[in-house]
All heavy atoms as a GROMACS GRO file, in nm:
protein
  592
    1MET      N    1   1.882  -1.872  11.045
    1MET     CA    2   1.984  -1.972  11.026
    1MET      C    3   2.031  -2.025  11.160
    1MET      O    4   2.023  -1.957  11.260
    1MET     CB    5   2.103  -1.912  10.951
    1MET     CG    6   2.075  -1.870  10.808
    1MET     SD    7   2.226  -1.826  10.724
    1MET     CE    8   2.283  -1.987  10.678
    2LEU      N    9   2.084  -2.146  11.158
    2LEU     CA   10   2.137  -2.208  11.278
    2LEU      C   11   2.283  -2.243  11.256
    2LEU      O   12   2.324  -2.274  11.144
    2LEU     CB   13   2.058  -2.334  11.313
    2LEU     CG   14   1.909  -2.314  11.341
    2LEU    CD1   15   1.841  -2.448  11.360
    2LEU    CD2   16   1.888  -2.226  11.462
    3THR      N   17   2.361  -2.241  11.363
    3THR     CA   18   2.502  -2.274  11.355
    3THR      C   19   2.542  -2.355  11.478
    3THR      O   20   2.462  -2.372  11.570
    3THR     CB   21   2.589  -2.146  11.343
    3THR    OG1   22   2.723  -2.183  11.312
    3THR    CG2   23   2.586  -2.064  11.470
    4THR      N   24   2.663  -2.403  11.480
    4THR     CA   25   2.720  -2.471  11.595
    4THR      C   26   2.830  -2.383  11.650
    4THR      O   27   2.909  -2.326  11.575
    4THR     CB   28   2.777  -2.609  11.554
    4THR    OG1   29   2.669  -2.689  11.507
    4THR    CG2   30   2.843  -2.678  11.672
    5ASN      N   31   2.834  -2.368  11.782
    5ASN     CA   32   2.932  -2.282  11.846
    5ASN      C   33   3.016  -2.365  11.942
    5ASN      O   34   2.961  -2.440  12.022
    5ASN     CB   35   2.860  -2.168  11.920
    5ASN     CG   36   2.955  -2.066  11.976
    5ASN    OD1   37   2.995  -2.077  12.091
    5ASN    ND2   38   2.991  -1.969  11.896
    6GLU      N   39   3.148  -2.351  11.934
    6GLU     CA   40   3.239  -2.422  12.024
    6GLU      C   41   3.306  -2.320  12.116
    6GLU      O   42   3.356  -2.218  12.071
    6GLU     CB   43   3.344  -2.499  11.946
    6GLU     CG   44   3.286  -2.613  11.868
    6GLU     CD   45   3.393  -2.700  11.803
    6GLU    OE1   46   3.511  -2.691  11.841
    6GLU    OE2   47   3.357  -2.776  11.712
    7ARG      N   48   3.309  -2.351  12.246
    7ARG     CA   49   3.371  -2.264  12.346
    7ARG      C   50   3.460  -2.347  12.436
    7ARG      O   51   3.412  -2.435  12.507
    7ARG     CB   52   3.266  -2.195  12.432
    7ARG     CG   53   3.186  -2.096  12.353
    7ARG     CD   54   3.080  -2.033  12.439
    7ARG     NE   55   3.010  -1.936  12.357
    7ARG     CZ   56   3.037  -1.808  12.355
    7ARG    NH1   57   3.128  -1.758  12.433
    7ARG    NH2   58   2.971  -1.727  12.277
    8PRO      N   59   3.590  -2.319  12.435
    8PRO     CA   60   3.678  -2.391  12.528
    8PRO      C   61   3.654  -2.344  12.670
    8PRO      O   62   3.618  -2.229  12.694
    8PRO     CB   63   3.819  -2.353  12.481
    8PRO     CG   64   3.803  -2.227  12.404
    8PRO     CD   65   3.662  -2.225  12.351
    9PHE      N   66   3.670  -2.436  12.765
    9PHE     CA   67   3.666  -2.402  12.906
    9PHE      C   68   3.771  -2.486  12.975
    9PHE      O   69   3.822  -2.582  12.916
    9PHE     CB   70   3.526  -2.426  12.967
    9PHE     CG   71   3.479  -2.568  12.967
    9PHE    CD1   72   3.505  -2.652  13.075
    9PHE    CD2   73   3.409  -2.620  12.859
    9PHE    CE1   74   3.463  -2.784  13.076
    9PHE    CE2   75   3.366  -2.753  12.859
    9PHE     CZ   76   3.394  -2.834  12.968
   10ASP      N   77   3.808  -2.450  13.097
   10ASP     CA   78   3.907  -2.528  13.171
   10ASP      C   79   3.858  -2.671  13.184
   10ASP      O   80   3.760  -2.696  13.253
   10ASP     CB   81   3.927  -2.471  13.312
   10ASP     CG   82   4.042  -2.374  13.319
   10ASP    OD1   83   4.113  -2.359  13.218
   10ASP    OD2   84   4.061  -2.314  13.425
   11GLY      N   85   3.920  -2.762  13.114
   11GLY     CA   86   3.882  -2.902  13.124
   11GLY      C   87   3.822  -2.959  12.998
   11GLY      O   88   3.807  -3.079  12.986
   12GLY      N   89   3.784  -2.876  12.901
   12GLY     CA   90   3.725  -2.930  12.779
   12GLY      C   91   3.671  -2.825  12.687
   12GLY      O   92   3.712  -2.710  12.688
   13THR      N   93   3.573  -2.868  12.607
   13THR     CA   94   3.509  -2.779  12.510
   13THR      C   95   3.359  -2.795  12.519
   13THR      O   96   3.307  -2.907  12.522
   13THR     CB   97   3.556  -2.814  12.367
   13THR    OG1   98   3.698  -2.802  12.360
   13THR    CG2   99   3.494  -2.721  12.264
   14LEU      N  100   3.290  -2.684  12.522
   14LEU     CA  101   3.145  -2.682  12.515
   14LEU      C  102   3.106  -2.665  12.368
   14LEU      O  103   3.152  -2.571  12.302
   14LEU     CB  104   3.086  -2.566  12.598
   14LEU     CG  105   2.938  -2.539  12.579
   14LEU    CD1  106   2.854  -2.659  12.623
   14LEU    CD2  107   2.896  -2.414  12.654
   15VAL      N  108   3.025  -2.758  12.318
   15VAL     CA  109   2.974  -2.750  12.181
   15VAL      C  110   2.824  -2.730  12.190
   15VAL      O  111   2.752  -2.814  12.244
   15VAL     CB  112   3.007  -2.880  12.102
   15VAL    CG1  113   2.950  -2.871  11.960
   15VAL    CG2  114   3.156  -2.907  12.101
   16VAL      N  115   2.778  -2.616  12.141
   16VAL     CA  116   2.635  -2.585  12.143
   16VAL      C  117   2.584  -2.592  11.999
   16VAL      O  118   2.634  -2.521  11.912
   16VAL     CB  119   2.607  -2.446  12.204
   16VAL    CG1  120   2.457  -2.421  12.211
   16VAL    CG2  121   2.670  -2.433  12.342
   17THR      N  122   2.486  -2.678  11.977
   17THR     CA  123   2.431  -2.697  11.842
   17THR      C  124   2.302  -2.615  11.826
   17THR      O  125   2.240  -2.575  11.925
   17THR     CB  126   2.400  -2.845  11.816
   17THR    OG1  127   2.302  -2.890  11.911
   17THR    CG2  128   2.526  -2.931  11.828
   18ASN      N  129   2.266  -2.592  11.703
   18ASN     CA  130   2.141  -2.523  11.668
   18ASN      C  131   2.129  -2.384  11.731
   18ASN      O  132   2.023  -2.346  11.780
   18ASN     CB  133   2.020  -2.609  11.705
   18ASN     CG  134   2.020  -2.741  11.632
   18ASN    OD1  135   2.056  -2.748  11.515
   18ASN    ND2  136   1.982  -2.846  11.701
   19VAL      N  137   2.239  -2.310  11.727
   19VAL     CA  138   2.240  -2.173  11.780
   19VAL      C  139   2.184  -2.080  11.672
   19VAL      O  140   2.234  -2.081  11.559
   19VAL     CB  141   2.384  -2.130  11.818
   19VAL    CG1  142   2.384  -1.987  11.870
   19VAL    CG2  143   2.445  -2.226  11.918
   20PRO      N  144   2.080  -2.001  11.704
   20PRO     CA  145   2.025  -1.910  11.604
   20PRO      C  146   2.123  -1.797  11.572
   20PRO      O  147   2.194  -1.749  11.660
   20PRO     CB  148   1.898  -1.856  11.669
   20PRO     CG  149   1.913  -1.880  11.814
   20PRO     CD  150   2.008  -1.995  11.831
   21THR      N  151   2.127  -1.759  11.446
   21THR     CA  152   2.212  -1.647  11.403
   21THR      C  153   2.128  -1.548  11.325
   21THR      O  154   2.021  -1.582  11.272
   21THR     CB  155   2.328  -1.695  11.315
   21THR    OG1  156   2.276  -1.757  11.197
   21THR    CG2  157   2.419  -1.791  11.388
   22GLU      N  158   2.178  -1.427  11.317
   22GLU     CA  159   2.117  -1.325  11.233
   22GLU      C  160   2.212  -1.294  11.119
   22GLU      O  161   2.333  -1.284  11.140
   22GLU     CB  162   2.091  -1.198  11.313
   22GLU     CG  163   1.976  -1.211  11.410
   22GLU     CD  164   1.935  -1.077  11.468
   22GLU    OE1  165   2.002  -0.976  11.444
   22GLU    OE2  166   1.833  -1.075  11.538
   23LYS      N  167   2.158  -1.282  11.000
   23LYS     CA  168   2.239  -1.248  10.884
   23LYS      C  169   2.256  -1.097  10.881
   23LYS      O  170   2.159  -1.023  10.889
   23LYS     CB  171   2.169  -1.297  10.757
   23LYS     CG  172   2.251  -1.285  10.636
   23LYS     CD  173   2.310  -1.418  10.602
   23LYS     CE  174   2.374  -1.408  10.464
   23LYS     NZ  175   2.486  -1.495  10.451
   24CYS      N  176   2.379  -1.053  10.877
   24CYS     CA  177   2.411  -0.910  10.877
   24CYS      C  178   2.510  -0.886  10.763
   24CYS      O  179   2.625  -0.929  10.771
   24CYS     CB  180   2.470  -0.872  11.012
   24CYS     SG  181   2.497  -0.697  11.034
   25ASP      N  182   2.467  -0.818  10.658
   25ASP     CA  183   2.546  -0.800  10.536
   25ASP      C  184   2.586  -0.938  10.486
   25ASP      O  185   2.502  -1.018  10.451
   25ASP     CB  186   2.667  -0.709  10.559
   25ASP     CG  187   2.624  -0.565  10.588
   25ASP    OD1  188   2.523  -0.521  10.529
   25ASP    OD2  189   2.690  -0.499  10.668
   26CYS      N  190   2.714  -0.970  10.488
   26CYS     CA  191   2.757  -1.103  10.441
   26CYS      C  192   2.815  -1.184  10.556
   26CYS      O  193   2.895  -1.274  10.538
   26CYS     CB  194   2.860  -1.088  10.329
   26CYS     SG  195   3.008  -1.000  10.377
   27ASP      N  196   2.773  -1.151  10.679
   27ASP     CA  197   2.824  -1.217  10.798
   27ASP      C  198   2.708  -1.270  10.881
   27ASP      O  199   2.598  -1.218  10.876
   27ASP     CB  200   2.906  -1.116  10.881
   27ASP     CG  201   2.990  -1.182  10.988
   27ASP    OD1  202   3.017  -1.303  10.978
   27ASP    OD2  203   3.028  -1.111  11.082
   28GLU      N  204   2.733  -1.375  10.958
   28GLU     CA  205   2.634  -1.428  11.051
   28GLU      C  206   2.677  -1.390  11.192
   28GLU      O  207   2.794  -1.401  11.226
   28GLU     CB  208   2.623  -1.580  11.041
   28GLU     CG  209   2.567  -1.628  10.911
   28GLU     CD  210   2.567  -1.779  10.903
   28GLU    OE1  211   2.599  -1.845  11.003
   28GLU    OE2  212   2.536  -1.831  10.796
   29GLN      N  213   2.583  -1.344  11.273
   29GLN     CA  214   2.616  -1.304  11.410
   29GLN      C  215   2.522  -1.374  11.508
   29GLN      O  216   2.404  -1.389  11.483
   29GLN     CB  217   2.603  -1.153  11.426
   29GLN     CG  218   2.703  -1.076  11.344
   29GLN     CD  219   2.691  -0.926  11.366
   29GLN    OE1  220   2.593  -0.878  11.420
   29GLN    NE2  221   2.793  -0.855  11.325
   30ILE      N  222   2.581  -1.413  11.623
   30ILE     CA  223   2.504  -1.469  11.733
   30ILE      C  224   2.462  -1.352  11.821
   30ILE      O  225   2.544  -1.264  11.850
   30ILE     CB  226   2.588  -1.570  11.811
   30ILE    CG1  227   2.625  -1.689  11.721
   30ILE    CG2  228   2.512  -1.619  11.934
   30ILE    CD1  229   2.723  -1.787  11.783
   31LEU      N  230   2.336  -1.348  11.863
   31LEU     CA  231   2.288  -1.240  11.948
   31LEU      C  232   2.366  -1.236  12.078
   31LEU      O  233   2.407  -1.341  12.132
   31LEU     CB  234   2.140  -1.257  11.976
   31LEU     CG  235   2.047  -1.246  11.856
   31LEU    CD1  236   1.903  -1.276  11.896
   31LEU    CD2  237   2.056  -1.109  11.794
   32LEU      N  238   2.387  -1.118  12.132
   32LEU     CA  239   2.467  -1.098  12.253
   32LEU      C  240   2.412  -1.179  12.371
   32LEU      O  241   2.488  -1.244  12.443
   32LEU     CB  242   2.474  -0.950  12.289
   32LEU     CG  243   2.558  -0.912  12.409
   32LEU    CD1  244   2.702  -0.955  12.389
   32LEU    CD2  245   2.550  -0.764  12.434
   33GLY      N  246   2.282  -1.179  12.392
   33GLY     CA  247   2.222  -1.253  12.502
   33GLY      C  248   2.244  -1.404  12.488
   33GLY      O  249   2.270  -1.473  12.586
   34ASP      N  250   2.237  -1.453  12.364
   34ASP     CA  251   2.261  -1.596  12.340
   34ASP      C  252   2.407  -1.630  12.367
   34ASP      O  253   2.438  -1.732  12.427
   34ASP     CB  254   2.224  -1.633  12.196
   34ASP     CG  255   2.076  -1.618  12.166
   34ASP    OD1  256   1.997  -1.601  12.263
   34ASP    OD2  257   2.038  -1.620  12.048
   35SER      N  258   2.496  -1.542  12.326
   35SER     CA  259   2.639  -1.562  12.351
   35SER      C  260   2.669  -1.561  12.500
   35SER      O  261   2.748  -1.642  12.550
   35SER     CB  262   2.718  -1.454  12.278
   35SER     OG  263   2.855  -1.477  12.289
   36ALA      N  264   2.604  -1.470  12.573
   36ALA     CA  265   2.624  -1.461  12.718
   36ALA      C  266   2.574  -1.588  12.788
   36ALA      O  267   2.635  -1.636  12.883
   36ALA     CB  268   2.553  -1.338  12.774
   37LEU      N  269   2.463  -1.644  12.740
   37LEU     CA  270   2.410  -1.767  12.798
   37LEU      C  271   2.509  -1.881  12.780
   37LEU      O  272   2.538  -1.956  12.874
   37LEU     CB  273   2.276  -1.802  12.731
   37LEU     CG  274   2.208  -1.930  12.778
   37LEU    CD1  275   2.170  -1.923  12.926
   37LEU    CD2  276   2.084  -1.957  12.693
   38MET      N  277   2.566  -1.894  12.661
   38MET     CA  278   2.664  -2.000  12.635
   38MET      C  279   2.791  -1.979  12.716
   38MET      O  280   2.848  -2.075  12.770
   38MET     CB  281   2.695  -2.007  12.486
   38MET     CG  282   2.575  -2.054  12.404
   38MET     SD  283   2.609  -2.074  12.228
   38MET     CE  284   2.626  -1.903  12.176
   39ALA      N  285   2.836  -1.855  12.729
   39ALA     CA  286   2.955  -1.825  12.809
   39ALA      C  287   2.931  -1.858  12.956
   39ALA      O  288   3.020  -1.912  13.024
   39ALA     CB  289   2.994  -1.678  12.792
   40GLY      N  290   2.814  -1.826  13.006
   40GLY     CA  291   2.780  -1.857  13.145
   40GLY      C  292   2.778  -2.006  13.170
   40GLY      O  293   2.828  -2.054  13.274
   41TYR      N  294   2.725  -2.083  13.075
   41TYR     CA  295   2.722  -2.228  13.092
   41TYR      C  296   2.864  -2.286  13.086
   41TYR      O  297   2.897  -2.376  13.163
   41TYR     CB  298   2.632  -2.291  12.985
   41TYR     CG  299   2.609  -2.439  13.008
   41TYR    CD1  300   2.546  -2.484  13.124
   41TYR    CD2  301   2.650  -2.532  12.914
   41TYR    CE1  302   2.525  -2.620  13.145
   41TYR    CE2  303   2.629  -2.668  12.934
   41TYR     CZ  304   2.567  -2.711  13.050
   41TYR     OH  305   2.546  -2.844  13.071
   42ALA      N  306   2.947  -2.233  12.998
   42ALA     CA  307   3.087  -2.278  12.991
   42ALA      C  308   3.157  -2.250  13.124
   42ALA      O  309   3.234  -2.333  13.173
   42ALA     CB  310   3.159  -2.210  12.875
   43ARG      N  311   3.130  -2.135  13.184
   43ARG     CA  312   3.190  -2.103  13.314
   43ARG      C  313   3.139  -2.198  13.422
   43ARG      O  314   3.214  -2.243  13.509
   43ARG     CB  315   3.160  -1.958  13.351
   43ARG     CG  316   3.234  -1.915  13.479
   43ARG     CD  317   3.214  -1.769  13.512
   43ARG     NE  318   3.072  -1.739  13.524
   43ARG     CZ  319   3.014  -1.632  13.472
   43ARG    NH1  320   3.083  -1.543  13.407
   43ARG    NH2  321   2.885  -1.613  13.489
   44LEU      N  322   3.010  -2.232  13.418
   44LEU     CA  323   2.954  -2.329  13.513
   44LEU      C  324   3.024  -2.464  13.500
   44LEU      O  325   3.058  -2.526  13.601
   44LEU     CB  326   2.804  -2.345  13.490
   44LEU     CG  327   2.735  -2.453  13.573
   44LEU    CD1  328   2.729  -2.411  13.720
   44LEU    CD2  329   2.595  -2.480  13.520
   45LEU      N  330   3.049  -2.508  13.378
   45LEU     CA  331   3.120  -2.635  13.357
   45LEU      C  332   3.260  -2.628  13.417
   45LEU      O  333   3.304  -2.723  13.484
   45LEU     CB  334   3.126  -2.669  13.208
   45LEU     CG  335   2.993  -2.698  13.139
   45LEU    CD1  336   3.014  -2.710  12.989
   45LEU    CD2  337   2.928  -2.823  13.196
   46ALA      N  338   3.330  -2.518  13.392
   46ALA     CA  339   3.466  -2.502  13.446
   46ALA      C  340   3.464  -2.498  13.598
   46ALA      O  341   3.545  -2.564  13.664
   46ALA     CB  342   3.530  -2.376  13.389
   47ASP      N  343   3.371  -2.421  13.655
   47ASP     CA  344   3.361  -2.410  13.802
   47ASP      C  345   3.324  -2.544  13.866
   47ASP      O  346   3.361  -2.571  13.980
   47ASP     CB  347   3.257  -2.305  13.842
   47ASP     CG  348   3.300  -2.163  13.808
   47ASP    OD1  349   3.419  -2.142  13.774
   47ASP    OD2  350   3.213  -2.073  13.813
   48SER      N  351   3.251  -2.628  13.791
   48SER     CA  352   3.210  -2.759  13.841
   48SER      C  353   3.318  -2.865  13.816
   48SER      O  354   3.296  -2.982  13.845
   48SER     CB  355   3.080  -2.802  13.776
   48SER     OG  356   2.977  -2.710  13.806
   49LYS      N  357   3.429  -2.822  13.756
   49LYS     CA  358   3.542  -2.910  13.726
   49LYS      C  359   3.504  -3.026  13.634
   49LYS      O  360   3.552  -3.139  13.650
   49LYS     CB  361   3.607  -2.960  13.854
   49LYS     CG  362   3.658  -2.846  13.942
   49LYS     CD  363   3.749  -2.893  14.050
   49LYS     CE  364   3.797  -2.787  14.144
   49LYS     NZ  365   3.815  -2.655  14.105
   50ILE      N  366   3.416  -2.997  13.538
   50ILE     CA  367   3.377  -3.096  13.437
   50ILE      C  368   3.494  -3.112  13.340
   50ILE      O  369   3.555  -3.014  13.298
   50ILE     CB  370   3.251  -3.050  13.360
   50ILE    CG1  371   3.134  -3.027  13.456
   50ILE    CG2  372   3.215  -3.148  13.249
   50ILE    CD1  373   3.089  -3.150  13.532
   51ILE      N  374   3.525  -3.236  13.305
   51ILE     CA  375   3.636  -3.264  13.214
   51ILE      C  376   3.580  -3.331  13.090
   51ILE      O  377   3.497  -3.421  13.099
   51ILE     CB  378   3.741  -3.356  13.281
   51ILE    CG1  379   3.803  -3.285  13.400
   51ILE    CG2  380   3.848  -3.400  13.181
   51ILE    CD1  381   3.895  -3.371  13.482
   52GLY      N  382   3.626  -3.286  12.974
   52GLY     CA  383   3.586  -3.347  12.847
   52GLY      C  384   3.501  -3.254  12.764
   52GLY      O  385   3.476  -3.139  12.801
   53ASN      N  386   3.458  -3.307  12.652
   53ASN     CA  387   3.373  -3.230  12.562
   53ASN      C  388   3.227  -3.248  12.602
   53ASN      O  389   3.183  -3.359  12.630
   53ASN     CB  390   3.394  -3.273  12.418
   53ASN     CG  391   3.534  -3.242  12.370
   53ASN    OD1  392   3.600  -3.154  12.424
   53ASN    ND2  393   3.580  -3.314  12.269
   54VAL      N  394   3.154  -3.136  12.604
   54VAL     CA  395   3.012  -3.138  12.639
   54VAL      C  396   2.936  -3.081  12.519
   54VAL      O  397   2.967  -2.971  12.473
   54VAL     CB  398   2.986  -3.050  12.765
   54VAL    CG1  399   2.837  -3.043  12.794
   54VAL    CG2  400   3.064  -3.103  12.884
   55THR      N  401   2.839  -3.158  12.470
   55THR     CA  402   2.758  -3.112  12.358
   55THR      C  403   2.614  -3.099  12.405
   55THR      O  404   2.559  -3.189  12.469
   55THR     CB  405   2.765  -3.212  12.240
   55THR    OG1  406   2.900  -3.225  12.198
   55THR    CG2  407   2.680  -3.164  12.123
   56VAL      N  408   2.553  -2.984  12.375
   56VAL     CA  409   2.416  -2.956  12.415
   56VAL      C  410   2.351  -2.872  12.305
   56VAL      O  411   2.418  -2.792  12.240
   56VAL     CB  412   2.412  -2.883  12.552
   56VAL    CG1  413   2.480  -2.749  12.546
   56VAL    CG2  414   2.270  -2.868  12.603
   57SER      N  415   2.222  -2.891  12.284
   57SER     CA  416   2.152  -2.806  12.187
   57SER      C  417   2.118  -2.673  12.255
   57SER      O  418   2.097  -2.667  12.376
   57SER     CB  419   2.026  -2.873  12.135
   57SER     OG  420   1.923  -2.869  12.231
   58PHE      N  421   2.112  -2.569  12.177
   58PHE     CA  422   2.081  -2.437  12.231
   58PHE      C  423   1.942  -2.438  12.295
   58PHE      O  424   1.922  -2.378  12.400
   58PHE     CB  425   2.090  -2.330  12.122
   58PHE     CG  426   2.069  -2.192  12.176
   58PHE    CD1  427   2.169  -2.127  12.246
   58PHE    CD2  428   1.948  -2.127  12.159
   58PHE    CE1  429   2.148  -2.001  12.299
   58PHE    CE2  430   1.927  -2.001  12.211
   58PHE     CZ  431   2.028  -1.937  12.281
   59ASP      N  432   1.847  -2.508  12.235
   59ASP     CA  433   1.712  -2.514  12.291
   59ASP      C  434   1.712  -2.575  12.431
   59ASP      O  435   1.646  -2.525  12.522
   59ASP     CB  436   1.618  -2.593  12.200
   59ASP     CG  437   1.581  -2.518  12.073
   59ASP    OD1  438   1.590  -2.393  12.073
   59ASP    OD2  439   1.545  -2.584  11.974
   60ASP      N  440   1.787  -2.684  12.449
   60ASP     CA  441   1.795  -2.748  12.581
   60ASP      C  442   1.859  -2.654  12.682
   60ASP      O  443   1.814  -2.644  12.796
   60ASP     CB  444   1.874  -2.878  12.575
   60ASP     CG  445   1.799  -2.990  12.505
   60ASP    OD1  446   1.675  -2.979  12.491
   60ASP    OD2  447   1.863  -3.088  12.464
   61LEU      N  448   1.964  -2.585  12.640
   61LEU     CA  449   2.032  -2.490  12.728
   61LEU      C  450   1.938  -2.378  12.769
   61LEU      O  451   1.929  -2.342  12.887
   61LEU     CB  452   2.155  -2.434  12.655
   61LEU     CG  453   2.252  -2.349  12.732
   61LEU    CD1  454   2.309  -2.424  12.851
   61LEU    CD2  455   2.364  -2.303  12.640
   62GLN      N  456   1.863  -2.327  12.674
   62GLN     CA  457   1.770  -2.216  12.699
   62GLN      C  458   1.652  -2.259  12.786
   62GLN      O  459   1.598  -2.179  12.862
   62GLN     CB  460   1.720  -2.162  12.565
   62GLN     CG  461   1.678  -2.020  12.568
   62GLN     CD  462   1.655  -1.967  12.428
   62GLN    OE1  463   1.618  -2.041  12.337
   62GLN    NE2  464   1.675  -1.838  12.411
   63GLN      N  465   1.614  -2.386  12.779
   63GLN     CA  466   1.502  -2.435  12.860
   63GLN      C  467   1.542  -2.448  13.007
   63GLN      O  468   1.459  -2.433  13.096
   63GLN     CB  469   1.454  -2.571  12.809
   63GLN     CG  470   1.375  -2.563  12.682
   63GLN     CD  471   1.336  -2.700  12.629
   63GLN    OE1  472   1.357  -2.801  12.694
   63GLN    NE2  473   1.280  -2.703  12.509
   64LYS      N  474   1.668  -2.477  13.033
   64LYS     CA  475   1.713  -2.503  13.170
   64LYS      C  476   1.776  -2.382  13.238
   64LYS      O  477   1.778  -2.373  13.360
   64LYS     CB  478   1.812  -2.618  13.171
   64LYS     CG  479   1.752  -2.748  13.122
   64LYS     CD  480   1.820  -2.866  13.182
   64LYS     CE  481   1.770  -2.995  13.126
   64LYS     NZ  482   1.647  -3.042  13.177
   65PHE      N  483   1.829  -2.287  13.159
   65PHE     CA  484   1.901  -2.173  13.216
   65PHE      C  485   1.860  -2.043  13.148
   65PHE      O  486   1.808  -2.044  13.037
   65PHE     CB  487   2.053  -2.190  13.197
   65PHE     CG  488   2.111  -2.310  13.264
   65PHE    CD1  489   2.138  -2.424  13.192
   65PHE    CD2  490   2.139  -2.309  13.399
   65PHE    CE1  491   2.192  -2.536  13.253
   65PHE    CE2  492   2.192  -2.420  13.462
   65PHE     CZ  493   2.219  -2.534  13.388
   66SER      N  494   1.888  -1.934  13.217
   66SER     CA  495   1.874  -1.800  13.158
   66SER      C  496   2.003  -1.725  13.188
   66SER      O  497   2.082  -1.767  13.272
   66SER     CB  498   1.753  -1.726  13.216
   66SER     OG  499   1.778  -1.690  13.350
   67VAL      N  500   2.023  -1.613  13.124
   67VAL     CA  501   2.144  -1.532  13.148
   67VAL      C  502   2.150  -1.492  13.295
   67VAL      O  503   2.258  -1.491  13.355
   67VAL     CB  504   2.145  -1.407  13.057
   67VAL    CG1  505   2.259  -1.315  13.092
   67VAL    CG2  506   2.153  -1.449  12.911
   68GLN      N  507   2.036  -1.466  13.357
   68GLN     CA  508   2.033  -1.425  13.498
   68GLN      C  509   2.088  -1.533  13.590
   68GLN      O  510   2.141  -1.502  13.697
   68GLN     CB  511   1.890  -1.389  13.541
   68GLN     CG  512   1.840  -1.258  13.484
   68GLN     CD  513   1.798  -1.270  13.338
   68GLN    OE1  514   1.774  -1.378  13.286
   68GLN    NE2  515   1.790  -1.157  13.269
   69ASP      N  516   2.079  -1.660  13.551
   69ASP     CA  517   2.134  -1.768  13.632
   69ASP      C  518   2.285  -1.756  13.647
   69ASP      O  519   2.342  -1.809  13.743
   69ASP     CB  520   2.102  -1.904  13.569
   69ASP     CG  521   1.955  -1.936  13.572
   69ASP    OD1  522   1.886  -1.896  13.669
   69ASP    OD2  523   1.906  -2.001  13.478
   70PHE      N  524   2.350  -1.688  13.554
   70PHE     CA  525   2.496  -1.680  13.554
   70PHE      C  526   2.548  -1.544  13.596
   70PHE      O  527   2.668  -1.522  13.599
   70PHE     CB  528   2.550  -1.718  13.416
   70PHE     CG  529   2.505  -1.855  13.373
   70PHE    CD1  530   2.422  -1.870  13.265
   70PHE    CD2  531   2.544  -1.967  13.443
   70PHE    CE1  532   2.379  -1.996  13.225
   70PHE    CE2  533   2.502  -2.094  13.405
   70PHE     CZ  534   2.420  -2.108  13.295
   71MET      N  535   2.458  -1.454  13.630
   71MET     CA  536   2.501  -1.320  13.674
   71MET      C  537   2.543  -1.327  13.820
   71MET      O  538   2.487  -1.402  13.898
   71MET     CB  539   2.388  -1.220  13.657
   71MET     CG  540   2.354  -1.191  13.513
   71MET     SD  541   2.215  -1.079  13.496
   71MET     CE  542   2.284  -0.929  13.556
   72SER      N  543   2.641  -1.247  13.853
   72SER     CA  544   2.686  -1.239  13.992
   72SER      C  545   2.569  -1.195  14.079
   72SER      O  546   2.488  -1.111  14.040
   72SER     CB  547   2.800  -1.138  14.003
   72SER     OG  548   2.832  -1.115  14.136
   73LYS      N  549   2.560  -1.251  14.198
   73LYS     CA  550   2.450  -1.217  14.288
   73LYS      C  551   2.456  -1.072  14.333
   73LYS      O  552   2.357  -1.015  14.373
   73LYS     CB  553   2.451  -1.308  14.411
   73LYS     CG  554   2.440  -1.455  14.378
   73LYS     CD  555   2.314  -1.486  14.300
   73LYS     CE  556   2.309  -1.634  14.267
   73LYS     NZ  557   2.234  -1.667  14.150
   74SER      N  558   2.574  -1.009  14.320
   74SER     CA  559   2.587  -0.868  14.360
   74SER      C  560   2.540  -0.774  14.249
   74SER      O  561   2.520  -0.656  14.272
   74SER     CB  562   2.732  -0.836  14.396
   74SER     OG  563   2.815  -0.854  14.283
   75VAL      N  564   2.518  -0.827  14.128
   75VAL     CA  565   2.470  -0.746  14.016
   75VAL      C  566   2.318  -0.759  14.011
   75VAL      O  567   2.265  -0.869  14.005
   75VAL     CB  568   2.532  -0.793  13.882
   75VAL    CG1  569   2.471  -0.716  13.766
   75VAL    CG2  570   2.681  -0.780  13.885
   76LYS      N  571   2.250  -0.646  14.016
   76LYS     CA  572   2.105  -0.647  14.010
   76LYS      C  573   2.060  -0.599  13.872
   76LYS      O  574   2.098  -0.490  13.830
   76LYS     CB  575   2.047  -0.556  14.118
   76LYS     CG  576   2.077  -0.607  14.257
   76LYS     CD  577   2.018  -0.518  14.361
   76LYS     CE  578   2.056  -0.570  14.498
   76LYS     NZ  579   2.013  -0.485  14.606
   77PRO      N  580   1.981  -0.682  13.800
   77PRO     CA  581   1.933  -0.638  13.669
   77PRO      C  582   1.843  -0.516  13.682
   77PRO      O  583   1.770  -0.503  13.780
   77PRO     CB  584   1.856  -0.760  13.616
   77PRO     CG  585   1.839  -0.852  13.729
   77PRO     CD  586   1.932  -0.812  13.839
   78SER      N  587   1.850  -0.430  13.583
   78SER     CA  588   1.770  -0.308  13.589
   78SER      C  589   1.630  -0.331  13.538
   78SER      O  590   1.594  -0.424  13.482
   78SER     CB  591   1.835  -0.198  13.508
   78SER     OG  592   1.870  -0.243  13.380
   0.00000   0.00000   0.00000
């Protein structure tokens, strides 16, 4: 299944469309890695002082960025 996820950031709202979800009992959940990718992009928008609503498809976001792009440079993945 696919859903739309909205995340507020300083200056606006990030709207990510076509986010994959997993059905769990009677609830839909976004995978942790996918959620982290969207949170990292929202932080990038805030840090870049972007103002307004930004809409992007999850596929486009995933093609241009990875979770590692938003990790602190002092954190080394295992």
